[in-house]
Each structure stands twice: as C-alpha cells, then as structure tokens.
Steps between C-alpha positions, in 0.01 A plus 500: 500500500379661823151426603398867507599536134302186410191626675539841338515340157200288582306804605600677176368208293183486708449877447529451119259206520243697696533800262438263211204337665343837570549611135364172361207471740162428344297816488798704630431403863743263667432297812537644845794270558686639195426855613615423854832339391566779253430771753714328767788453256488868397530588864786248541686671215414848654324581173237727659394663180406167331339392824280809516397478141420128543282588801318761295423264208376207720129493471317622808307178533823303520640744764197466724463125470858419584622590854850388430531740213397789724750384765781502240402846397500608866870397511551698177353811655740470799792461264377806304482697823843369612341379814747228586341381828160503316639276223598232749174532686293479182697194386444325832139592527374276224522119462634478143412219253780256411562667161540846660677403826851456352481831319385685814779341694757605239344847497535524877874401480555739204346780695727409803805512275388837355444636860848386604656667200300821556594516868872440406497791255293742700592457873816522701302375797135404562321374804463123522116535530469720194729268304308187611174661380672595172611147424200324649680303767495498877768716664707190596475351145583839344808546727617150420463575126701817514777327684504229231522778240809644670328800645528615860235482766536676837281330770535797740365765266288249294649649189602328176787641296482386140814434300502716191468287179801498269465754221431353160815478286568792278531381141802644346461595141818456291646822373440415136136424562452817708666707227276340236192568709603862553567540125158363417336729747676812364424401142135458598494843658657668192240357261 
C-alpha cells in the first residue's frame, strides 16, 4: 500500500480518536493538545466548517493560554481566505510541537497538491513568480516541479504552461438501467 494512503488512513483514525476524546472529556473541556490536533486535522482534510465550529466552541481561556492553538487557527484563516502564500508563511512562522508537526507538514503538501490541481484547471499559462508563490516554493523549485509533472516552462518569458488534467471518466449507464430510472421518474411525476 502506498505511503500516502497509509498516512491518510492514520490521520483519519487520529481524527476519530481526537473527536472521541473531545466528546468524552471531563467537564466537556478537552486538553489544548486534543483541540490543537483536532483543528489541524480538520484543516488537513479541508473541513473548514468543522474547523470553524471547533474554534468557536473552544473555551476562550484555552485559546489565550495556548499559542500553538492560535497559530493553527491563523493557518485556518489563511485557508478560509484562499491566501495560498499566506498559508505557507503561517505554517513556516511557528515552531510546531512534535504531535502537530507531521500534520502541518501533511497540510502543507496537501495544499501544494491542491494548488497544482487548481492551476492546471484554471490556467493556460502563468508567470513562474506567481506560480511559485501559489505553491509555496522558490521559482527554481517550482519550475523543476512543473517539469517533473510534464508541464512546460519557458525560461525566456518566465511562463509556466500547465498540462490540462485528464477529464474524469464518464460513467455509462446501461440502457436498461437508464430506462428504469426514467420510468421511475415519470411515475413519480404522475403521482
């Protein structure tokens, strides 16, 4: 099994464990470490709604006493604003504890993958400087990364030309199944 899949499964299990710990916390208030891990994992899964609601239900005393929790939320705010350069800056600005560090590294890589995908879908060409800021790399690293992805980079114009992603396969519905669905729909409309 690929390493990324194993890590993703581990993060899903850790997310479930943190949610359980929060629910079963004595007095309804979990430890700052549980809140921090849970918030970071919500950000990793791009689950901004649960992240925002978690931030709202964390007691103010816990928020103010734990600087790492505030730093994780600063990353979440950048994600919410879709400020990709700000996400990388906020992640790099704080020395993370050893229980949060791997989640933040995974978040940074997931954000980069998302940025690569968004650029591939939205742009036919983009300047190397803008692209580098978007993926959080230096211009040289960003150009090397796009060449590895099979994209084109023009050193004279300093432009990057993304390769369009393959369209998702269209699922073909068998004729009998399509006819049954249409029949059910018409029958529903008649009643």
